[in-house]
N, C-alpha and C positions, 0 to 999 in steps of 0.2 A: 515301559511296564506292559509284561504279555497280558493279553484279559480274552478269557474265553466265556461264552455263554450258549450254553446249550437247551433248547424246547424242544419237549416231545409230545407227538399229538397222534392219538392210537384211533385206528379205525378199525371196530369190531364187526364181524360178520356175523348175522342174526342167527346163522346156521351151528356156530358153537354154545358148547355148553354153557350155561351163567357161569362166569370166574375164568373162563379161559382167556390168554392170552389175544392181543389183537391179530387180526391179518394184516393188516398192512399198519408199520409206524413211520411218521413222517419226524424226523430232527435236525430242526434249524439251527444253523451253525452259525453264531455270532461273535466276530473278531478275530483272535487268532491261532491256526492251527499249525505249532511250529514246537520245538525240542520243550518248550515248560509244559504248555497244554496240552502235548499229545498223553501222556500217563492217564489224566485226568477222562478224554474223550475215548481212550480203549477202554478205558474201566466201564464207563459208562455204557457204553457201545457193548459190551462184554454182557453187561447186566440184562439187556435188552434181547441179545440173542439166546442167553441162556435160558428165557423164560419160555421159549418154543412158540409155536405154533404162528411165527411171525412168517409171513409168505412174501414180503415185499419191505426192504426197508429203504425208503427213501430219505438221502440227505441233502438237504436244502444248503447250496451254498451261497446262496445271494448275498448275505450278510457278513461272508465272511472277506476280512481285511488283508491278510497275508497268510502263504502258507510256506512250509519250508521242504525238507526233502524228509524230513519225519515224518510231518502231516500227511504226504503223498504216500509214505511207506505205511502209515495208520491206515489210509484208506483200500490200499492196496490188500493189507493184511485182513480188513474187514471184510472186501469182497470176497478173497478167498473163504474165511472162516463163514459168512451167510451162504454162501454157494453149497459148502459141504453140507451144511443143514438144510438144504435143498429150496433155498430162498434166493430172491434176486436183490441186489442191491442197484439202487440208482441214484444217480447224483443229477439233482435238480437246480436250476439258476446259479450254474458255473460261470463264475468269470472267465471272462476272455484269455485273461492270461494264465489260468488253471486249466482252460481248455488247451493251451498251445503245452503246458507241460506236460499235461495227458498224452497229447500227440506225441511226443518227443520219448516219452514211455514205450509208446508202441501198442498196437492193438490187440497183442498178444495177451495185455494185461485183463482186457475183457469188462471194462467198464461200461453201464449202459448211462447213457447220458440224454438227457431231458430239457 
């Protein structure tokens, strides 16, 4: 059975008005990012991006147990959307296997990995 859990942590800039969205959002991905879970992942990420004022979106993949082509596509589409909004997408805790897949996709995809 495919499972995915997303945990969101926001860091607010004190200079923003009260009630404004976070400057930095970290999303911990636990489980599998595949054809069955991508719609939920994409919907949740869309909610975060639509709120605005996010300058950095960090996706923590240290809890990722599986990713398929759909998951990679979702990350690529998310990167494009975040950059269109003037923010940065950072992939953190990327498992070695996923690093290799991203390398195969090529540097033109522009992922920031730490």
